[in-house]
C-alpha positions as CSV (number, residue, x, y, z in Angstrom):
1,M,-65.8,39.6,-25.8
2,K,-63.1,39.2,-28.2
3,N,-62.1,43.2,-28.3
4,F,-62.9,43.8,-24.7
5,D,-59.7,45.6,-23.3
6,F,-59.6,44.0,-20.0
7,P,-56.5,45.3,-18.7
8,L,-57.6,49.1,-19.8
9,W,-60.8,48.6,-17.9
10,S,-59.0,47.3,-14.6
11,D,-56.4,50.1,-14.8
12,T,-59.1,52.4,-15.2
13,A,-60.9,51.1,-12.1
14,F,-58.1,50.6,-10.2
15,L,-57.2,54.4,-10.6
16,G,-60.7,55.6,-10.1
17,G,-60.9,53.7,-6.9
18,G,-57.5,55.1,-5.8
19,V,-58.6,58.6,-6.6
20,F,-61.9,58.2,-4.8
21,L,-60.2,56.9,-1.6
22,V,-57.6,59.4,-1.4
23,S,-60.1,62.3,-2.2
24,L,-62.6,61.0,0.5
25,C,-59.9,60.8,3.1
26,I,-58.4,64.4,2.1
27,L,-61.8,65.8,2.4
28,R,-63.0,64.2,5.3
29,Y,-59.5,65.5,7.1
30,Y,-60.8,68.8,6.5
31,R,-63.9,68.5,8.1
32,L,-66.5,68.6,4.8
33,D,-69.9,66.7,5.4
34,M,-70.1,63.2,4.5
35,W,-72.7,63.5,1.3
36,L,-70.5,66.5,0.1
37,A,-67.0,64.6,0.4
38,L,-68.6,61.8,-1.0
39,L,-70.0,63.5,-4.1
40,L,-66.8,65.4,-4.6
41,S,-65.0,62.0,-4.4
42,V,-67.1,60.5,-6.9
43,L,-66.6,63.4,-9.5
44,F,-62.7,63.6,-8.7
45,A,-62.7,59.8,-9.4
46,L,-64.9,59.6,-12.3
47,S,-63.3,62.8,-14.1
48,L,-59.7,61.3,-13.8
49,A,-61.0,57.9,-14.8
50,V,-62.6,59.0,-18.1
51,F,-59.6,60.9,-18.9
52,F,-57.5,58.1,-18.1
53,F,-59.5,55.9,-20.1
54,C,-59.9,58.1,-23.2
55,V,-55.9,58.5,-23.6
56,G,-55.2,54.8,-23.2
57,Y,-58.0,53.8,-25.5
58,M,-56.3,56.0,-28.1
59,R,-53.0,55.0,-27.5
60,R,-53.9,51.4,-27.3
61,R,-55.9,51.4,-30.5
62,K,-52.8,53.3,-32.4
63,K,-50.6,50.3,-31.4
64,L,-53.2,47.8,-32.1
65,L,-53.3,49.2,-35.7
66,L,-49.8,49.5,-36.2
67,R,-49.2,46.0,-35.0
68,R,-51.9,44.8,-37.3
69,D,-50.3,46.4,-40.1
70,R,-47.0,44.8,-39.2
71,E,-48.4,41.3,-38.9
72,E,-50.5,41.7,-42.1
73,K,-47.4,43.0,-44.1
74,E,-45.4,40.1,-42.9
75,K,-48.1,37.7,-43.9
76,L,-48.0,39.4,-47.2
77,M,-44.4,39.0,-47.7
78,L,-44.5,35.1,-46.9
79,H,-47.4,34.9,-49.3
80,L,-45.3,36.4,-52.0
81,A,-42.2,34.7,-51.2
82,L,-44.0,31.0,-51.2
83,S,-46.3,31.7,-54.2
84,S,-45.3,31.2,-57.9
85,A,-44.0,33.9,-60.3
86,E,-46.9,34.0,-62.4
87,E,-49.3,34.4,-59.3
88,N,-47.2,37.4,-58.1
89,E,-47.2,38.7,-61.5
90,K,-50.7,38.3,-61.9
91,L,-51.5,40.2,-58.3
92,L,-48.6,42.9,-58.5
93,L,-47.6,44.0,-62.1
94,D,-50.6,46.0,-63.3
95,V,-51.1,48.1,-60.1
96,L,-47.1,48.6,-59.8
97,R,-47.1,49.8,-63.3
98,K,-50.0,51.9,-62.9
99,H,-48.7,53.6,-59.5
100,L,-45.3,53.6,-59.5
101,P,-43.4,56.6,-60.7
102,Q,-42.0,55.9,-64.0
103,R,-38.7,56.7,-65.3
104,E,-38.1,58.6,-68.7
105,G,-37.6,56.5,-71.5
106,A,-38.6,53.0,-72.4
107,E,-41.0,50.9,-70.0
108,E,-39.4,49.7,-67.0
109,K,-39.0,45.8,-66.4
110,L,-40.2,45.1,-63.1
111,C,-38.4,42.5,-61.5
112,L,-40.1,40.7,-58.9
113,L,-37.7,38.9,-56.3
114,F,-39.6,38.0,-53.1
115,T,-37.5,35.7,-51.0
116,M,-37.6,34.5,-47.5
117,Q,-34.5,36.3,-46.2
118,P,-33.5,39.7,-47.6
119,L,-32.2,39.8,-51.4
120,S,-28.6,39.2,-51.6
121,A,-26.0,41.1,-53.9
122,D,-25.6,37.9,-56.0
123,A,-29.5,37.9,-56.8
124,V,-29.4,41.7,-57.9
125,A,-25.9,40.8,-59.9
126,E,-27.9,38.2,-61.9
127,E,-30.4,40.8,-62.9
128,I,-27.8,43.3,-63.9
129,K,-26.0,40.8,-66.3
130,G,-26.4,41.8,-69.9
131,G,-27.2,45.6,-69.5
132,A,-30.9,45.1,-68.4
133,Q,-30.3,47.7,-65.5
134,K,-31.1,50.3,-67.6
135,N,-34.7,50.1,-67.4
136,L,-34.8,47.7,-64.4
137,R,-36.7,48.1,-61.3
138,I,-36.1,45.6,-58.4
139,V,-39.3,44.8,-56.4
140,C,-38.7,42.6,-53.2
141,N,-39.2,42.4,-49.8
142,A,-35.9,43.7,-48.5
143,L,-32.4,44.1,-49.6
144,T,-29.4,43.3,-47.9
145,P,-26.7,46.2,-47.2
146,E,-24.6,45.0,-49.9
147,A,-27.3,44.3,-52.4
148,A,-28.7,48.1,-51.6
149,R,-25.3,49.4,-52.4
150,L,-25.1,47.4,-55.8
151,A,-28.3,48.7,-56.9
152,D,-27.6,52.1,-55.8
153,S,-24.2,52.1,-57.7
154,F,-26.2,51.2,-61.0
155,S,-29.0,53.6,-60.2
156,I,-31.4,50.7,-60.1
157,P,-34.7,51.8,-58.3
158,V,-35.8,49.7,-55.7
159,T,-39.7,49.1,-54.2
160,N,-39.7,47.2,-51.0
161,G,-41.8,45.3,-49.1
162,N,-43.5,48.3,-47.1
163,E,-43.8,50.1,-50.4
164,V,-45.8,46.8,-51.9
165,Y,-47.9,46.7,-48.7
166,A,-49.0,50.1,-48.6
167,L,-49.8,50.4,-52.2
168,L,-51.9,47.2,-52.2
169,K,-53.9,48.3,-49.0
170,E,-54.7,51.8,-50.3
171,K,-55.9,49.9,-53.4
172,S,-57.6,47.4,-51.5
173,M,-55.8,44.7,-53.6
174,L,-54.4,42.7,-50.6
175,P,-55.0,39.0,-51.2
176,R,-57.8,37.5,-49.3
177,T,-56.2,34.4,-48.0
178,Y,-52.4,34.3,-47.3
179,I,-50.4,31.2,-47.7
180,C,-49.8,30.0,-44.1
181,G,-51.7,33.1,-42.8
182,E,-53.8,31.4,-40.2
183,K,-52.1,31.5,-36.6
184,K,-52.0,28.5,-34.6
185,K,-53.9,29.3,-31.4
186,K,-52.6,27.9,-28.0
187,K,-54.9,25.4,-26.2
188,F,-55.8,26.0,-22.8
189,K,-53.5,22.9,-22.0
190,D,-50.7,24.8,-23.3
191,R,-51.4,28.0,-21.7
192,M,-51.5,26.1,-18.3
193,R,-48.4,24.3,-19.1
194,L,-46.6,27.4,-19.6
195,A,-48.1,29.3,-16.6
196,L,-47.2,26.3,-14.1
197,R,-43.5,25.8,-15.2
198,K,-41.2,26.1,-12.2
199,K,-39.6,29.4,-13.1
200,N,-43.1,31.2,-12.4
201,S,-43.0,30.4,-8.8
202,R,-41.1,33.2,-8.0
203,A,-43.4,35.6,-9.5
204,F,-46.3,33.9,-7.6
205,F,-44.0,34.3,-4.5
206,F,-43.5,38.0,-4.7
207,G,-47.1,38.5,-5.8
208,G,-48.4,37.1,-2.9
209,A,-45.7,38.8,-0.3
210,G,-46.7,42.2,-1.9
211,L,-50.5,41.5,-1.6
212,L,-49.8,40.3,2.1
213,A,-47.6,43.5,2.7
214,L,-50.5,45.8,1.2
215,S,-53.0,44.2,3.8
216,L,-51.1,46.0,6.7
217,F,-52.3,49.3,4.9
218,S,-55.5,48.9,3.5
219,F,-59.1,49.4,4.8
220,F,-60.0,46.1,3.8
221,P,-57.2,43.8,4.5
222,L,-59.3,40.4,4.3
223,Y,-59.2,40.6,0.4
224,Y,-55.4,41.3,0.3
225,I,-54.5,38.4,2.7
226,L,-56.8,35.9,1.0
227,G,-55.1,36.9,-2.5
228,G,-51.8,36.7,-1.1
229,C,-52.1,33.5,0.5
230,T,-53.7,32.1,-2.8
231,L,-50.5,33.4,-4.7
232,L,-48.2,31.9,-2.2
233,L,-49.7,28.4,-2.2
234,A,-49.6,28.7,-6.1
235,A,-45.8,29.3,-5.5
236,L,-45.5,26.3,-3.4
237,F,-47.4,24.2,-5.7
238,V,-45.7,25.4,-8.9
239,R,-42.1,25.2,-7.3
240,I,-42.9,21.4,-6.3
241,F,-44.9,20.0,-9.1
242,G,-44.3,22.5,-12.2
243,Q,-42.3,21.4,-15.2
244,A,-38.9,22.5,-15.3
């Protein structure tokens, strides 16, 4: 059930139900037989629902993959920033030397500078001192604008966190475990506490009022009335007993 996309299924069911009812009303208005109107309405509803589900599934999957890549890249950068220099060299030096484009001349000196914040110009200046910039390549999570300009003025190539992550992922060399990589899951009590805050009373109120208003135009008003009254009671409860 972890990968069950309830919002997508519920949106699809809502769309299919709406298309079915609208189609049925229109076809019956034009005096089609009930069995034919039902059949055509079901076909219309299923066709649009399947199309909507496929499009929505592809879009959500793409967003999910992008979000997972972003989250894993952030975990990798944190891992590299908190790891020792020896551990980072063991993980990165060989793969970077093999797969990064090399400049002509002597072998590049790879300078691994992973920090919690974007690398500052002062840190770049420290590496430049002594003329080492001729064969220097900086590998870091990110650079400040000042550091980027300084590196560019000395023609120092920079490999940033996005490139490091993409290379390690392509070569299947990402760490199996990350430092601070496990997210702390919210307990049910914490979620309820957030849901029952006083500021949420307005959302409950307008949701309940909306359902009651829709009951005036629905073929089955009882469900809307029950849902609306439940939300209004929830709004009252949260307003009186909820936390600020």
